Legacy VTK file of the C-alpha trace (Angstrom):
# vtk DataFile Version 3.0
C-alpha trace
ASCII
DATASET POLYDATA
POINTS 233 float
15.909 -1.674 18.787
16.894 -4.543 16.255
16.543 -4.389 12.132
12.882 -6.094 12.156
10.372 -5.349 9.775
7.005 -4.914 10.012
4.470 -4.752 7.451
0.863 -3.067 7.583
-2.131 -3.605 4.685
-5.217 -1.386 5.775
-7.416 -2.977 3.330
-11.047 -2.188 5.293
-12.093 0.109 2.102
-14.990 -0.783 0.361
-13.389 0.396 -3.348
-16.843 1.780 -4.574
-15.496 2.919 -7.795
-14.447 -0.448 -8.694
-17.307 -2.052 -6.914
-19.984 -0.158 -8.453
-18.786 -0.550 -11.718
-18.220 -4.123 -11.264
-21.848 -5.186 -9.726
-20.234 -6.628 -6.335
-20.489 -5.098 -3.123
-17.658 -7.218 -1.402
-14.434 -5.278 0.252
-11.574 -4.546 -2.802
-9.266 -6.856 -0.700
-10.884 -9.829 -1.780
-11.812 -8.849 -5.280
-10.653 -12.392 -7.040
-7.360 -11.558 -9.853
-6.217 -14.763 -11.672
-8.124 -16.908 -8.508
-6.689 -15.396 -5.308
-7.755 -12.400 -3.826
-6.209 -8.803 -3.918
-4.868 -9.051 -0.629
-3.652 -12.438 -1.233
-1.456 -11.011 -4.403
-0.448 -7.897 -1.956
0.783 -10.012 0.887
3.163 -12.114 -1.594
5.841 -9.408 -2.319
6.093 -8.710 1.490
6.058 -12.193 3.173
9.865 -13.249 1.972
10.803 -9.969 3.317
9.273 -8.724 6.573
8.858 -10.101 10.159
5.685 -9.885 10.892
2.255 -8.391 8.938
-0.514 -6.906 9.734
-3.672 -6.532 7.974
-6.964 -4.212 8.953
-10.178 -5.506 7.263
-13.704 -4.485 7.525
-15.534 -6.194 10.735
-17.722 -8.286 9.018
-14.385 -9.745 7.031
-12.417 -10.734 9.794
-12.629 -14.197 10.117
-12.361 -14.781 6.112
-9.480 -13.215 5.772
-8.377 -14.618 8.483
-8.943 -18.245 6.852
-7.709 -16.966 3.435
-4.464 -16.053 5.036
-3.528 -18.742 7.380
-1.061 -20.549 5.334
1.170 -17.249 4.809
4.122 -16.437 6.125
5.204 -15.097 8.661
1.435 -15.386 10.579
-0.696 -12.387 9.339
-2.423 -10.902 12.412
-6.189 -9.457 11.088
-8.395 -7.200 12.582
-11.324 -4.700 12.345
-10.277 -2.075 10.474
-11.189 1.681 11.176
-13.819 3.921 8.974
-10.695 5.612 6.973
-7.542 4.241 6.127
-5.079 6.311 9.158
-7.499 4.613 11.432
-6.850 1.467 10.017
-2.782 2.112 9.696
-3.179 2.846 13.427
-4.850 -0.359 14.359
-1.891 -2.166 12.535
0.445 -0.155 14.555
-0.792 -0.308 17.762
-0.396 -4.548 17.332
3.269 -4.030 15.729
6.399 -5.537 18.089
8.485 -3.856 20.310
11.655 -4.583 18.503
10.346 -3.728 15.377
12.277 -0.829 13.770
11.185 -0.565 10.157
7.335 -0.418 9.102
5.882 -0.809 5.420
2.561 0.136 4.885
0.874 -0.883 2.320
-1.974 -0.802 -0.365
-4.225 -3.561 -1.170
-4.842 -2.084 -4.412
-1.330 -2.531 -5.546
-1.620 -6.513 -5.806
1.433 -6.932 -8.340
4.340 -4.973 -6.603
7.819 -6.776 -7.250
9.675 -7.835 -4.540
12.631 -5.662 -5.933
10.467 -2.373 -5.279
10.223 -3.670 -1.645
13.865 -4.214 -1.438
14.439 -0.559 -2.799
12.334 0.672 -0.147
14.529 -1.522 2.632
17.706 -0.468 1.308
16.632 3.048 1.312
15.864 2.965 5.242
18.478 0.577 6.212
20.726 3.256 4.784
19.828 5.857 6.866
16.669 7.575 5.095
13.783 7.883 7.572
10.788 7.893 5.219
10.831 5.894 1.767
8.174 5.854 -1.239
8.438 4.591 -4.550
7.722 6.554 -7.480
7.435 6.811 -11.143
7.370 9.513 -14.143
4.487 10.835 -14.886
3.770 10.195 -18.614
0.936 12.306 -19.177
0.539 16.331 -19.616
-0.741 18.205 -16.389
-2.983 20.722 -16.202
-4.073 22.544 -12.916
-7.842 23.988 -12.151
-8.823 26.306 -9.871
-12.542 26.498 -8.289
-13.028 24.234 -11.589
-11.330 26.361 -14.333
-8.108 26.290 -15.787
-5.232 27.694 -14.293
-2.721 26.785 -16.543
-0.130 23.846 -16.925
2.468 21.622 -14.863
6.014 20.730 -15.726
5.437 16.906 -15.182
9.159 16.700 -15.098
8.917 18.352 -11.611
6.341 15.565 -10.323
6.176 12.012 -9.566
3.326 9.630 -8.843
3.963 7.767 -5.835
3.180 4.115 -5.118
3.102 1.652 -2.097
5.111 0.146 -0.272
5.959 3.622 1.520
8.236 2.551 4.609
9.316 4.410 7.424
11.269 4.219 10.605
8.741 2.974 13.368
9.265 5.619 15.693
8.796 7.988 13.405
5.653 6.873 11.943
4.150 6.343 15.140
5.097 10.387 16.191
3.461 11.106 12.416
0.304 9.298 13.071
-0.321 11.029 16.741
-0.023 14.237 15.671
-1.748 13.985 12.306
-5.128 12.420 14.611
-8.316 13.912 13.135
-6.407 15.337 10.423
-7.662 14.294 6.745
-3.921 13.496 4.872
-3.836 11.177 1.928
-1.192 9.179 2.506
1.769 8.354 5.521
4.365 10.041 3.381
1.672 13.077 3.788
2.146 12.787 7.803
5.726 12.549 7.680
6.674 15.466 6.075
4.080 17.462 8.385
6.812 16.859 11.062
9.559 18.609 8.491
10.822 15.213 7.641
12.407 14.647 4.285
10.811 11.705 2.094
13.392 9.938 0.276
12.357 8.389 -3.291
13.056 5.174 -4.994
12.467 3.687 -8.290
9.127 2.215 -8.150
7.716 0.189 -11.145
4.923 0.506 -13.895
3.954 -3.144 -12.329
2.941 -1.013 -9.191
0.042 0.403 -10.624
-3.561 0.974 -8.897
-6.238 -1.189 -9.043
-9.403 1.423 -8.976
-11.365 1.110 -11.472
-12.558 -2.034 -14.294
-9.990 -1.578 -16.902
-6.976 -1.532 -14.013
-8.706 -5.041 -13.218
-8.507 -6.167 -16.687
-4.904 -5.176 -16.810
-4.115 -7.061 -13.794
-5.742 -9.834 -15.089
-3.504 -10.060 -18.302
-0.114 -9.234 -15.959
-1.356 -12.591 -14.320
-2.178 -14.479 -17.291
1.171 -13.368 -18.765
2.812 -14.727 -15.524
1.363 -17.947 -15.746
2.037 -18.602 -18.761
5.552 -17.633 -18.340
5.896 -20.282 -15.152
3.964 -22.949 -17.071
6.574 -22.997 -19.861
LINES 1 234
233 0 1 2 3 4 5 6 7 8 9 10 11 12 13 14 15 16 17 18 19 20 21 22 23 24 25 26 27 28 29 30 31 32 33 34 35 36 37 38 39 40 41 42 43 44 45 46 47 48 49 50 51 52 53 54 55 56 57 58 59 60 61 62 63 64 65 66 67 68 69 70 71 72 73 74 75 76 77 78 79 80 81 82 83 84 85 86 87 88 89 90 91 92 93 94 95 96 97 98 99 100 101 102 103 104 105 106 107 108 109 110 111 112 113 114 115 116 117 118 119 120 121 122 123 124 125 126 127 128 129 130 131 132 133 134 135 136 137 138 139 140 141 142 143 144 145 146 147 148 149 150 151 152 153 154 155 156 157 158 159 160 161 162 163 164 165 166 167 168 169 170 171 172 173 174 175 176 177 178 179 180 181 182 183 184 185 186 187 188 189 190 191 192 193 194 195 196 197 198 199 200 201 202 203 204 205 206 207 208 209 210 211 212 213 214 215 216 217 218 219 220 221 222 223 224 225 226 227 228 229 230 231 232
């Protein structure tokens, strides 16, 4: 098997927290940021570094998404997603070429990931890691809750916030999804952990924040505006 890389983006979610608050029913992936969809922004840092791209979207938006990504390179395979994120990733994995050895799984809700983060994930995988996640320190104080009651503080130095893209050796990810079928796990790294495989951490970026609420979109717009101004100078 060669050193070819594929990236999959499960983008079939509604994004109810963002949509309800902003008065729109369109999928989060198609929300505009600086005149382009979140999905287009999410593809940007992956395109120069991968050999294959697969995206799963809500069935009514397959044609629209294909047109939107028609100029992306490598050519993006767009297909109907499943009812859950896990299902959508599995649908994408079924389209990955046999000679691909590394798979990245990225969230369209993180549209501003710097290419350097993607490069760090890939470098760790090529150095022998089986599963890799980008992480950043947690800056807020944390407290546990149990049955709605306070259950003490949590040392934030012992935890990290996980971002995407998460990266995996392809055969491992396929096995993890087969094993996790029907189980509700938060992400692909969690599925791999269920197999007893260690997950490697690399440095993420504060720019890889998740666009979930209206305030996140405001921050993303500010970042894009600053980038645009810098290019025009």
